[in-house]
C-alpha positions as CSV (number, residue, x, y, z in Angstrom):
1,X,19.8,-12.6,-9.8
2,X,17.8,-15.7,-10.5
3,X,19.0,-17.4,-7.4
4,X,18.0,-14.4,-5.3
5,X,14.6,-14.4,-6.9
6,X,14.1,-18.1,-6.0
7,X,15.2,-17.5,-2.4
8,X,12.9,-14.5,-2.1
9,X,10.0,-16.5,-3.5
10,X,10.4,-19.2,-0.8
11,X,10.3,-16.8,2.2
12,X,7.0,-16.9,3.9
13,X,5.0,-13.7,4.2
14,X,5.4,-11.7,7.4
15,X,2.8,-9.0,6.8
16,X,0.5,-9.9,3.9
17,X,-2.2,-12.4,5.0
18,X,-2.5,-15.4,2.6
19,X,-6.2,-14.6,1.9
20,X,-5.7,-10.8,1.5
21,X,-5.6,-10.6,-2.3
22,X,-8.4,-13.2,-2.8
23,X,-10.6,-11.2,-0.4
24,X,-9.7,-8.0,-2.3
25,X,-10.8,-9.5,-5.6
26,X,-14.0,-11.0,-4.2
27,X,-15.1,-8.2,-1.9
28,X,-14.3,-5.2,-4.2
29,X,-14.8,-4.5,-7.9
30,X,-11.0,-4.6,-8.5
31,X,-11.1,-6.9,-11.6
32,X,-13.9,-5.0,-13.3
33,X,-12.3,-1.6,-12.5
34,X,-9.1,-2.6,-14.2
35,X,-11.0,-3.8,-17.3
36,X,-13.0,-0.6,-17.4
37,X,-10.0,1.6,-16.8
38,X,-8.4,0.2,-19.9
39,X,-11.5,0.3,-22.0
40,X,-13.4,3.1,-23.6
41,X,-14.7,5.7,-21.2
42,X,-17.7,7.4,-22.8
43,X,-18.6,10.2,-20.4
44,X,-18.0,11.9,-17.1
45,X,-20.4,9.5,-15.4
46,X,-18.1,6.6,-16.4
47,X,-15.2,8.4,-14.8
48,X,-17.1,9.1,-11.6
49,X,-18.3,5.5,-11.4
50,X,-14.7,4.3,-11.8
51,X,-13.6,6.7,-9.1
52,X,-16.3,5.4,-6.7
53,X,-15.1,1.9,-7.3
54,X,-11.5,2.9,-6.7
55,X,-12.4,4.5,-3.5
56,X,-14.1,1.3,-2.4
57,X,-11.0,-0.7,-3.3
58,X,-8.8,1.7,-1.5
59,X,-11.0,1.6,1.6
60,X,-10.7,-2.2,1.6
61,X,-6.9,-2.0,1.3
62,X,-6.8,0.6,4.2
63,X,-8.8,-1.9,6.3
64,X,-6.4,-4.7,5.4
65,X,-3.4,-2.4,6.3
66,X,-5.0,-1.9,9.8
67,X,-5.3,-5.7,10.2
68,X,-1.6,-6.0,9.3
69,X,-0.6,-3.3,11.8
70,X,-2.7,-5.0,14.5
71,X,-1.2,-8.4,13.7
72,X,2.3,-7.1,13.9
73,X,1.8,-5.7,17.4
74,X,2.1,-9.3,18.6
75,X,5.1,-10.1,16.5
76,X,8.1,-11.4,18.6
77,X,10.7,-9.8,16.4
78,X,9.2,-6.3,16.3
79,X,8.4,-6.3,20.0
80,X,11.9,-7.6,21.0
81,X,13.7,-5.1,18.7
82,X,11.5,-2.2,19.6
83,X,10.0,-1.2,16.3
84,X,6.4,-1.2,14.9
85,X,4.4,-0.5,11.8
86,X,1.9,2.3,11.7
87,X,-0.7,3.6,9.2
88,X,0.4,7.0,8.2
89,X,-2.8,8.9,7.4
90,X,-1.2,12.3,6.6
91,X,-1.1,11.8,2.8
92,X,-3.0,14.5,0.9
93,X,-4.2,11.8,-1.5
94,X,-6.4,10.2,1.1
95,X,-4.5,7.0,1.0
96,X,-2.8,5.5,4.1
97,X,0.8,4.4,3.9
98,X,2.6,1.9,6.1
99,X,5.6,3.3,8.0
100,X,8.1,1.9,10.5
101,X,8.5,3.6,13.9
102,X,10.8,2.9,16.8
103,X,9.0,2.1,20.0
104,X,11.8,2.6,22.6
105,X,15.3,4.0,23.0
106,X,15.8,6.8,20.6
107,X,14.2,10.2,21.1
108,X,15.1,11.4,17.5
109,X,13.3,9.1,15.2
110,X,15.1,8.1,11.9
111,X,13.1,8.0,8.7
112,X,11.2,4.7,8.2
113,X,13.7,3.3,5.8
114,X,16.5,3.8,8.2
115,X,14.6,1.9,10.9
116,X,14.8,-1.5,9.1
117,X,18.2,-0.8,7.6
118,X,19.9,-0.1,10.9
119,X,18.4,-3.4,12.2
120,X,19.7,-5.4,9.2
121,X,23.1,-3.9,9.7
122,X,23.2,-4.6,13.4
123,X,25.6,-7.5,14.0
124,X,24.0,-8.5,17.3
125,X,20.7,-9.4,15.6
126,X,20.4,-13.0,14.5
127,X,20.3,-13.8,10.8
128,X,16.8,-15.3,11.0
129,X,15.5,-12.1,12.5
130,X,17.2,-10.1,9.8
131,X,15.5,-12.2,7.1
132,X,12.1,-11.6,8.7
133,X,12.8,-7.8,8.9
134,X,13.9,-7.8,5.2
135,X,10.7,-9.7,4.2
136,X,8.5,-7.3,6.2
137,X,10.1,-4.4,4.5
138,X,9.7,-5.9,1.0
139,X,6.0,-6.6,1.7
140,X,5.6,-3.0,3.1
141,X,7.0,-1.6,-0.1
142,X,4.6,-3.6,-2.2
143,X,1.6,-2.6,-0.1
144,X,2.6,1.1,-0.3
145,X,3.1,0.8,-4.1
146,X,-0.4,-0.7,-4.4
147,X,-1.9,2.2,-2.4
148,X,0.1,4.7,-4.5
149,X,-1.2,3.2,-7.8
150,X,-4.8,3.4,-6.5
151,X,-4.2,7.1,-5.5
152,X,-2.8,7.8,-8.9
153,X,-5.7,6.2,-10.7
154,X,-8.1,8.2,-8.6
155,X,-6.2,11.5,-9.2
156,X,-6.1,10.8,-13.0
157,X,-9.8,10.2,-13.2
158,X,-10.4,13.4,-11.3
159,X,-8.2,15.3,-13.7
160,X,-9.8,13.7,-16.7
161,X,-13.3,14.4,-15.5
162,X,-12.5,18.1,-14.9
163,X,-10.9,18.4,-18.4
164,X,-13.8,16.6,-20.0
165,X,-16.2,19.0,-18.3
166,X,-14.2,21.9,-19.7
167,X,-14.5,20.5,-23.2
168,X,-18.2,20.0,-22.9
169,X,-18.6,23.6,-21.6
170,X,-16.6,24.9,-24.5
171,X,-18.7,23.0,-26.9
172,X,-21.9,24.5,-25.4
173,X,-20.4,28.0,-25.6
174,X,-20.3,28.5,-21.8
């Protein structure tokens, strides 16, 4: 396990730009939101302010995802093997998730996970390309996890605000 971790650590990023997280921390209130989220929240307005900040962070991440999708359009491996990355905007949460799609060949599209897996298992694809595909998939998983965490935080703040409002109404006798 440790050897695998060291090997994974040395693989260069295929999707995530080296400056992405630095820009996220500088251009959004990410650090302060995390501190506030795990501090005392005193009223509904605090919840709403945190939500607004989380929407701002999520919007920045969505823009970064679009940069990644556009960058990958010129990737030699994805072009040669006929697959691409898209931003799936169909989530009811408002977040956009990165999905693999086949660009030529098959009419019936396998699920995103099967796209990368079938390429890794294809014996005609060189090992170096397989490593790149695997690295892309690992980074895609991380990016989607981060989007999911933001969506969950937003949803939890919404639920908390609604319940808090119910408590206040009950205390006022409404």
